[in-house]
C-alpha positions in Angstrom: -7.7 5.4 -21.0 -7.2 5.5 -17.3 -5.1 8.1 -15.7 -2.5 7.9 -12.9 -2.6 9.7 -9.7 1.0 9.7 -8.6 2.8 11.5 -5.8 -0.1 13.8 -5.3 0.3 16.2 -2.4 -2.4 18.6 -1.4 -2.8 21.3 1.3 -6.0 20.9 3.4 -7.8 23.2 5.7 -9.2 22.9 9.2 -7.6 20.0 11.2 -6.0 18.2 8.3 -2.6 19.7 7.6 -1.9 18.0 4.3 -2.5 14.9 2.2 -0.3 12.6 0.1 -1.6 10.0 -2.4 -0.1 7.3 -4.6 -2.1 5.4 -7.2 -1.0 3.7 -10.4 -3.2 2.2 -13.1 -0.6 -0.4 -14.1 -0.5 -4.0 -13.1 1.8 -5.2 -10.3 2.7 -8.6 -9.0 4.4 -10.7 -6.4 8.0 -10.1 -5.2 8.9 -13.7 -5.2 9.6 -13.8 -1.5 7.7 -16.4 0.6 6.7 -17.5 4.1 7.4 -14.4 6.1 10.3 -13.0 4.0 9.2 -9.7 2.6 10.4 -7.8 -0.5 9.0 -5.0 -2.7 6.2 -5.9 -5.1 7.1 -5.9 -8.8 5.7 -3.9 -11.7 4.5 -6.1 -14.5 3.0 -3.9 -17.1 3.6 -0.4 -18.6 6.7 1.7 -18.6 8.1 3.9 -16.0 8.7 3.6 -12.3 7.5 1.2 -9.7 5.6 3.6 -7.5 5.2 1.1 -4.6 8.8 0.1 -4.2 11.8 1.8 -2.5 11.7 4.4 -5.2 14.1 7.2 -4.4 12.4 9.5 -6.9 9.1 9.4 -5.0 8.0 12.8 -3.9 7.0 11.7 -0.4 5.1 13.7 2.2 6.8 16.6 4.1 5.8 17.0 7.7 4.1 20.4 8.4 3.9 20.3 12.2 6.0 18.5 14.8 3.3 17.5 17.3 0.8 16.2 14.7 -0.3 12.7 13.8 0.0 10.7 10.6 -3.0 8.7 9.3 -1.9 6.1 6.7 -4.3 3.9 4.7 -3.6 1.5 1.9 -5.6 -1.0 -0.1 -4.5 -3.9 -2.3 -5.8 -6.9 -4.2 -4.3 -10.3 -4.8 -5.6 -12.1 -7.8 -5.4 -15.8 -8.8 -6.9 -18.6 -10.8 -7.9 -22.0 -9.5 -7.5 -23.7 -6.1 -6.1 -21.9 -3.0 -3.7 -19.0 -2.7 -2.3 -17.1 0.3 -0.2 -14.0 0.7 0.3 -10.9 2.8 1.1 -7.2 2.2 3.3 -5.0 4.4 3.3 -1.2 4.2 6.6 0.5 5.1 8.0 4.0 5.3 11.4 5.7 5.3 12.5 9.2 6.5 16.0 8.9 4.9 15.3 8.1 1.3 15.3 4.3 1.9 18.6 3.9 3.7 16.4 2.4 6.5 12.7 1.3 6.6 10.1 1.0 9.3 7.1 -1.3 9.2 3.7 0.4 9.5 1.5 -2.7 9.3 -0.5 -4.8 6.8 -2.9 -7.6 6.2 -3.1 -11.2 4.8 -5.2 -12.6 1.9 -6.5 -16.1 1.7 -8.6 -17.5 -1.1 -10.1 -21.0 -1.7 -12.7 -22.3 -4.1 -11.8 -25.9 -4.7 -10.6 -26.5 -8.3 -12.6 -23.5 -9.6 -11.3 -20.2 -10.9 -11.5 -17.3 -8.5 -11.5 -13.5 -8.5 -9.0 -13.3 -5.7 -9.4 -11.1 -2.7 -8.6 -7.6 -1.4 -7.9 -5.8 1.9 -7.5 -2.5 3.5 -5.3 -1.3 6.4 -5.2 2.0 8.3 -3.1 3.3 11.2 -2.8 6.5 13.1 0.3 7.4 15.1 2.2 10.3 16.6 5.1 10.6 14.2 7.5 12.6 16.5 9.4 14.0 13.5 10.5 17.5 13.0 9.0 20.0 10.5 10.4 19.3 7.0 11.0 15.6 7.5 10.1 13.7 4.3 8.2 10.4 4.6 8.2 8.0 1.6 6.1 4.8 1.5 6.2 1.4 -0.2 4.4 -2.0 -0.3 6.2 -5.3 0.2 4.7 -8.8 0.1 5.3 -12.3 1.2 3.4 -15.2 -0.3 2.9 -18.8 0.7 5.4 -20.9 -1.3 2.9 -23.7 -2.0 0.1 -21.4 -3.2 0.9 -17.8 -3.8 -1.0 -14.8 -5.0 0.4 -13.5 -8.4 -1.1 -10.4 -9.9 -2.0 -7.2 -8.0 -4.1 -4.1 -8.9 -6.1 -6.3 -11.2 -9.2 -8.6 -11.0 -9.1 -11.7 -13.3 -10.9 -15.0 -12.7 -9.3 -16.8 -15.6 -5.7 -17.5 -14.6 -3.0 -16.6 -12.1 -0.1 -16.2 -14.4 2.6 -13.8 -13.4 2.6 -11.7 -16.6 0.1 -9.1 -15.3 -2.3 -9.5 -18.2 -5.1 -7.0 -17.9 -8.7 -8.0 -18.4 -12.0 -6.3 -19.4 -13.4 -5.8 -15.9 -11.8 -2.4 -15.5 -10.5 -3.0 -12.0 -7.2 -1.3 -12.5 -7.4 1.2 -9.6 -7.3 -1.5 -6.8 -4.2 -0.3 -5.0 -3.4 3.0 -3.4 -1.6 4.6 -0.5 -3.2 7.7 1.2 -1.4 9.7 3.9 -2.9 12.5 5.9 -1.2 14.7 8.6 -3.7 15.5 11.3 -3.8 18.1 14.1 -3.4 16.5 17.5 -6.6 18.1 18.7 -8.6 16.3 16.0 -7.2 12.9 16.9 -8.1 13.4 20.6 -11.8 13.7 19.6 -12.0 10.3 17.9 -12.5 8.3 21.1 -11.3 8.6 24.6 -10.7 4.8 24.6 -8.2 4.8 21.7 -4.5 4.5 22.4 -1.9 5.8 19.9 1.7 4.7 19.7 4.6 7.1 19.2 6.9 6.5 16.2 6.5 3.8 13.6 
């Protein structure tokens, strides 16, 4: 039996002020939106909450220091069966419990292997920015997707070469921890040491 790591918040020492982590061992899938129109990904197996949507019950991360930076990283997989598929993921956040959202960034997935079955593809995105929020502000995070209407990725957080059905059927490969969101709050002094050639945007 796998275990979930959900809404995990930790206090860290030195230059990392805190960390927030979301990971679910259930299977997720496409939102049904296509061609640049984004919506929250769906949960396809298991009971309980969709931890990657606009979930108002999400714990979120609480800002510890006003002049710090946020470093956000997320990974995801897009599975499918035969021929080609394409889709993209978009990470978003809110500071008012989903009344409004701000785009952080994301990546696209493309896969092609002629008429043969495929394992799909995966990606990872990371961004660091000066958040500009006051102490006590709560950030919540979610993942949206948009697929190609002619050939779309179906099942997420799973690796299955046999089919691309949208039922979220698990397999025996054990790849059920393929999606996660990790958030770190970092002291400004640490960020300045990364590289003098980096530029960092304010806000989302």
